[in-house]
C-alpha atoms as one frame of an Amber mdcrd trajectory, in Angstrom:
protein
 135.216  58.192  76.771 138.113  60.146  77.749 141.190  60.593  76.543 142.823
  59.426  79.716 142.400  58.174  83.312 142.650  61.645  84.932 140.027  62.799
  82.567 137.694  60.159  83.405 138.179  60.344  87.214 137.243  63.983  86.697
 134.190  62.527  84.667 133.069  60.279  87.706 133.512  62.933  90.276 131.353
  65.339  87.842 128.707  62.691  87.119 128.172  62.414  90.942 127.873  66.057
  91.700 125.142  65.786  89.022 123.493  63.440  90.403 123.749  60.731  87.905
 124.510  57.183  88.837 127.543  55.279  87.442 127.065  52.761  85.417 123.232
  52.937  86.000 122.600  56.202  84.187 125.890  57.073  82.640 129.311  55.035
  81.629 132.588  56.324  82.007 135.481  55.061  79.999 139.444  55.784  80.124
 142.477  55.175  78.523 146.215  54.155  80.159 145.246  51.849  82.724 146.983
  54.014  85.414 146.833  52.742  88.846 144.591  55.578  89.410 141.934  53.534
  87.419 141.435  50.679  90.608 141.585  53.494  92.917 138.250  55.406  92.251
 134.685  54.167  93.099 133.549  52.634  90.809 136.474  50.866  89.332 137.582
  52.623  85.784 136.834  50.733  82.597 139.691  51.685  80.467 142.249  50.683
  77.593 145.530  49.548  78.010 148.335  49.947  75.469 151.692  48.494  75.935
 153.645  51.230  76.595 156.921  49.975  76.359 156.161  49.146  72.666 154.297
  52.643  72.210 157.516  54.018  73.154 159.739  52.036  70.952 157.148  52.322
  68.112 157.661  56.057  68.484 161.612  56.329  68.771 161.675  54.290  65.796
 159.434  56.550  63.612 161.361  59.537  65.031 164.580  57.989  64.075 163.339
  57.095  60.393 162.502  60.778  60.023 165.945  61.769  60.872 167.318  59.517
  58.482 165.048  60.706  55.669 163.268  57.204  55.335 159.781  56.217  55.186
 158.128  55.727  58.732 156.543  52.479  58.505 153.230  52.067  60.842 152.728
  49.241  62.972 149.461  48.057  64.912 149.811  47.811  68.538 147.488  45.680
  70.630 144.868  47.632  72.499 143.196  45.680  75.263 139.874  46.888  77.030
 139.638  46.473  80.563 136.379  46.660  82.166 135.483  47.462  85.279 132.535
  49.024  87.450 132.263  52.240  85.140 130.410  50.938  82.310 127.184  49.119
  82.172 124.882  48.139  79.315 122.718  50.485  77.598 119.089  51.401  79.415
 116.149  49.749  77.758 114.771  52.304  75.052 118.352  54.242  74.756 118.971
  56.036  71.752 120.809  54.011  69.399
């Protein structure tokens, strides 16, 4: 699991250089669902957040802090976008 899709794309490249097959031997997952996620091979499994809502929540928190108010925490929906870079654990994999 990588912090973002750019790092995940690099992990895909590194896995290939090491001779690892994605997703047969290792799964790679990113975060952000950038357009890059569908430009790499295999296409990248990633987590999508609603960017506009993330920005709005951040601005609301900043304004609350500047006004001396308590910051209200809100949950935001995250969606797993499963693509070709992840697969099931191999038989006998450590759990």
